[in-house]
KOLVEX-879329 format. One record per atom (N, C-alpha, C): residue in three letters; y, z, x. Coordinates in steps of 0.2 Angstrom, whole numbers, plus 5000, padded with zeros to 4 digits. Layout:
KOLVEX-879329
ALAYZX ...
//
This chain:
KOLVEX-879329
MET492944344927 MET493444294926 MET494044314922 SER494544274922 SER495044304916 SER494744284911 LYS495144284906 LYS495144224899 LYS495944244896 TYR496144184896 TYR496844184893 TYR497044134887 SER497444114881 SER497444074877 SER498144034883 LEU497943964880 LEU498643924885 LEU499143954884 VAL499343954876 VAL500043984875 VAL500444044879 LEU499744104877 LEU499944164880 LEU499944184887 LEU499744124891 LEU499844134900 LEU500444104901 GLY500544034897 GLY501144004896 GLY501944054896 LEU501844094891 LEU502244154891 LEU502344214894 LEU501944224899 LEU501744264902 LEU502044224907 LEU501744184911 LEU502144154919 LEU502844124916 GLY503344144910 GLY503644134907 GLY504244154909 LEU503844234909 LEU504444294911 LEU504444314918 GLY505144324918 GLY504944334927 GLY504444394929 GLY504244404935 GLY503844464935 GLY503444494933 CYS503244464926 CYS502744464922 CYS501744444920 ALA501744394928 ALA501144354930 ALA500744394928 PRO499944364925 PRO499444424926 PRO499144454932 ALA498944524933 ALA498944544939 ALA498344524943 ILE498244514949 ILE497744454952 ILE496944494951 GLN496644474951 GLN495844484948 GLN495544544954 PHE495644524963 PHE495244564964 PHE495944544972 SER496044604974 SER496344614979 SER496344684987 GLU496144654993 GLU496144714996 GLU496544685003 VAL497044735005 VAL497644725010 VAL497544775016 SER497644755021 SER497344805026 SER498144835028 ALA498044895031 ALA498544945033 ALA499044905037 LYS498944865042 LYS499144835046 LYS499744775044 ILE499744755038 ILE500044735036 ILE500744745036 ALA500944815037 ALA501844815034 ALA502044805043 ASP501544785046 ASP501744785056 ASP501744715057 PHE501244695054 PHE501444605053 PHE502044555052 HIS502344525054 HIS502544485052 HIS502544405053 PRO502244375052 PRO501944315054 PRO502544255052 LYS502544205055 LYS503044165055 LYS502844085051 SER502044065056 SER501744015054 SER501144035052 ILE500743985049 ILE500043985046 ILE499743925046 VAL499243915047 VAL498643855049 VAL498243865042 VAL498143805037 VAL497843825031 VAL496943775032 LEU496543805033 LEU495843785033 LEU495743755027 PRO495243685028 PRO494943665024 PRO494643705017 PHE494843695012 PHE494443735007 PHE493743715006 THR493343745004 THR492543735002 THR492543764994 ASN491843724994 ASN491543764986 ASN490643764987 SER490443794982 SER489843794980 SER489843744972 VAL490443734970 VAL490143684962 VAL490243604965 GLY489943594970 GLY489943524970 GLY490443434970 MET490943484970 MET491443444969 MET492143454975 GLU491943384978 GLU492443364984 GLU493243384983 ASN493243334977 ASN493943344975 ASN494143414973 ALA493943464970 ALA494243504969 ALA494643544976 ASN494043534983 ASN494543554989 ASN495043504990 ASP495043444988 ASP495543434991 ASP496143444988 LEU496143434979 LEU496743464977 LEU497143514978 THR496543584979 THR496743624981 THR496843644987 ASN496643604993 ASN497043584999 ASN497743594998 GLN497943534994 GLN498643514993 GLN499043584990 LYS498643584985 LYS499043644980 LYS499343724983 MET498743734989 MET498743794995 MET499343774997 VAL499543715001 VAL500243705005 VAL500643705001 GLN500843684994 GLN501343664991 GLN501643744992 VAL501243784985 VAL501543844985 VAL501543894989 LEU501343854997 LEU501343905001 LEU502243895006 THR502243825005 THR503043805006 THR503543825000 ASP503243844995 ASP503743854989 ASP504343944990 THR503743954994 THR503944034998 THR504644035001 ASN504543985003 ASN505043975011 ASN504944045013 PHE504344075015 PHE504244105019 PHE503844115026 PHE503544065026 PHE503244015032 PHE503943975037 SER504043975043 SER504443925046 SER503943865048 ARG503143865048 ARG503043805050 ARG502043815047 ILE502043765042 ILE501343785040 ILE500943715041 VAL500243735043 VAL499943655046 VAL499443665040 PRO499443585037 PRO499043575032 PRO498243585033 PRO497843575028 PRO497043565031 PRO496943475032 GLY497543445032 GLY497543385034 GLY497243385044 ASP497743415045 ASP497943425054 ASP497443455056 VAL497043515052 VAL496443535052 VAL495843475054 LYS495643445049 LYS495343395047 LYS495143335055 ALA495843325055 ALA496043265059 ALA495843305067 LEU495743345069 LEU495743375074 LEU495043365076 MET494543395067 MET493643405069 MET493543325069 LEU493943285068 LEU493843205068 LEU493843195075 ARG494343215079 ARG494543185085 ARG494043245092 ALA493743305088 ALA493743345094 ALA492843355089 PRO492343345090 PRO491843365085 PRO491743445086 ALA491743475090 ALA491543545094 ALA491543575088 ALA492543545086 ALA493043595083 ALA492543615079 ILE492343565073 ILE491743575068 ILE490943625069 ASP490943655075 ASP490443685076 ASP491043755076 VAL491543755079 VAL491843835079 VAL492243845071 ILE492443805069 ILE492643815058 ILE492243825056 THR491443775057 THR490743825053 THR490743885055 ARG490643905061 ARG490643965065 ARG490843995061 TYR491643995062 TYR492144045059 TYR491944085053 ARG491544035047 ARG491544035041 ARG490844065040 SER490444045043 SER489844065043 SER489844155044 THR490044175050 THR490244245053 THR490444295048 TRP490944255043 TRP491144305038 TRP490744295034 ILE490644245031 ILE490244245026 ILE489544325026 ALA489244305032 ALA488944355034 ALA489044425035 THR489544425039 THR489944515040 THR490544545036 GLY490744455034 GLY491444495033 GLY492044505036 THR491844465043 THR492544485048 THR492544425050 ALA493144415054 ALA493244345057 ALA493344365065 GLU492944315067 GLU492844315074 GLU493544325080 PRO493644375083 PRO494444375085 PRO494444335090 LYS493944305094 LYS494044245100 LYS494044175096 ILE493744175088 ILE493944095088 ILE494344095082 SER494844165082 SER495344155076 SER495944155082 ALA495744175087 ALA496344165093 ALA496444095096 TRP495944065094 TRP495443985097 TRP496143965092 LEU496043965088 LEU496443935081 LEU497143935080 GLY497343995082 GLY497943995083 GLY498243965088 LYS498143975095 LYS498143905099 LYS498143825097 ALA497743815096 ALA497643745095 ALA498043755089 PHE498343755084 PHE498843745079 PHE499343785081 ASN499543805085 ASN500243855086 ASN500543885081 VAL499943935077 VAL500143995072 VAL500044065073 ASP500144105071 ASP500044165070 ASP499744205065 SER499344155060 SER498944155054 SER498744115052 ILE498044135047 ILE497544095046 ILE497444095041 VAL497444075035 VAL496944045028 VAL496644025026 PHE496144035024 PHE495544005022 PHE495144045017 GLY494443975011 GLY494444025007 GLY494043965004 GLU493843964998 GLU493243934992 GLU493543934985 VAL493443854983 VAL493343854977 VAL492943904973 THR493143904969 THR492343974967 THR492343934958 ALA492743914955 ALA492543884949 ALA493043804949 TRP492643794945 TRP493143704943 TRP492743674938 SER492943684933 SER492443624930 SER493043624921 GLU492743564915 GLU492743574910 GLU492143554907 SER492443594899 SER491643574897 SER492243564891 ALA491543544882 ALA491643544875 ALA491043564871 ASN491243594868 ASN490843604862 ASN491043574855 MET490843594849 MET491143554843 MET491743584842 SER491943664845 SER492643684842 SER493143704847 HIS492843704852 HIS493343714858 HIS493143664865 HIS493743674870 HIS493943644877 HIS493943684881 ILE493243724885 ILE493343744890 ILE493543734898 TYR494243764898 TYR494443754906 TYR494343814913 ASP493843804917 ASP493843874923 ASP494243824931 ALA494443884934 ALA494343874939 ALA494743944942 GLY494443964948 GLY494543994955 GLY494443984960 LEU494544064965 LEU494744044972 LEU494544094974 ALA494544094979 ALA494244154984 ALA494844154990 LEU495144184994 LEU495644155000 LEU495544245005 ARG495544235012 ARG495544265016 ARG496344245022 TRP496644295021 TRP497344285029 TRP497044335032 VAL497344295039 VAL497144335045 VAL497544315052 ASP497644375053 ASP498044355061 ASP497644345066 ALA498044275067 ALA497444245074 ALA497544255079 ALA497944315081 ALA497944345088 ALA497344385088 SER497144425083 SER496944495083 SER495944455078 GLY496244415075 GLY495544425070 GLY495644475066 GLU496244515063 GLU496044545059 GLU496344515051 PRO495844545047 PRO495844515041 PRO496644555038 LEU497044505036 LEU497744555033 LEU497544545026 TRP497244515020 TRP497244515015 TRP496644465013 LYS496244505007 LYS495744455005 LYS495844454995 ALA495844424993 ALA495844384988 ALA495444364983 SER495644364976 SER495144324974 SER495444304965 GLU495544254963 GLU495644234956 GLU495444184953 GLY495344194946 GLY494944154943 GLY495144154937 LEU495444094932 LEU495444074925 LEU495144064922 GLU494944064915 GLU494544014911 GLU495043994904 PHE495343954901 PHE495543944894 PHE495143894890 ILE495143904883 ILE494943894879 ILE495343884872 ALA495343804871 ALA495643754869 ALA495543744863 GLY495643714857 GLY495343694853 GLY495143614851 ASN494643604848 ASN494143534848 ASN494443514844 PRO494843454842 PRO495143414846 PRO495743474848 CYS496043454855 CYS496643504859 CYS497243454859 ILE497743464853 ILE498243424851 ILE498843454857 PHE499043524856 PHE499643554859 PHE499243574865 ASP498843614866 ASP498243664872 ASP497843614875 CYS497943554874 CYS497643514881 CYS497843554889 SER497043544893 SER497343574899 SER496843504904 SER496743554910 SER496343514915 SER496143574920 ALA495843584923 ALA495743604929 ALA495843634936 SER496243554937 SER496743564939 SER497343604938 LYS497543604931 LYS498243634930 LYS497943714929 ILE497443744929 ILE497243804929 ILE497143844935 MET497043814939 MET497043794950 MET497743834949 ASP498343774947 ASP499043774947 ASP499243844948 MET498843894941 MET499243954940 MET498844004945 CYS498243984944 CYS497844034949 CYS498144054954 LEU498543994956 LEU498544004963 LEU499444014965 ARG499744024959 ARG500544044957 ARG500444124955 ILE499844134954 ILE499444224953 ILE499544254959 VAL498944204962 VAL498944234968 VAL499544234973 MET500044194971 MET500544194977 MET501144254974 ASP500844254968 ASP501444314965 ASP501244394970 ASN500644404971 ASN500344454974 ASN500144454981 TRP500544384984 TRP500444394990 TRP500744454995 PRO500544504999 PRO500844555000 PRO501244515008 GLY501844565007 GLY502444555013 GLY502744465010 MET502544435003 MET503044375004 MET503544355001 LYS504044405005 LYS504744445002 LYS505044445009 LYS505344405010 LYS505844385017 LYS506544465017 
//
C-alpha cells in the first residue's frame, strides 16, 4: 500500500499527468482490439466487514466511469442488486462468477455472456474493497483505502485488465488542515485507477 502525505498527493493530483502510478496492473494483449461502449458494474464486496464501504465505492466507481465519457451506457450496481432481488437465481450466478475468479483467476465465459445479455452491455467490471479504515494514535490520524478490480469482455469472458490500488495517509493529531476520511482516500484511489485504465481515451 502506497503512503503519501495529504499535501504531497494534493500537489501530485493537481498537476496534469502527474498522478501516482497504479500499484498493480495487468493488461490483456487483446485490449487494442476491444472497443467497448457499455459496462455493468457488479456490486463491490469486501473482507473488512463494512457494507457502507461497498456502497460508497459502488457510487464512486459509477461516477468516475461517467466522468470519462468513454462509455455510452453504464449499468450501476443498484440495477444488478435489483435483478438479484427479482430473480434469486441471479444471486447464485453472480456468486459463482466471483468464486470462480477467486479460485482460478478466470471469468467463466458462459456467465460473462449471460451478464452481458442480461444487462445489454459488452463489458463487466467487478472487484473488492481491500482496505477502508480510520485510526489514530497520540500523534497521528491514519486513513486507509484500497480496491482491486477486474474488467472483462462480456462476450468471451476474457479478462482485459486486472488492477489494484491502495493508499495510506497520515495526518497530524489534532488534524487541523490535513483531516481526511477513508471515503476521500478511496476517491483518490479511483482517480489513480481511472488515470491508468487502458484505452480510456476516445
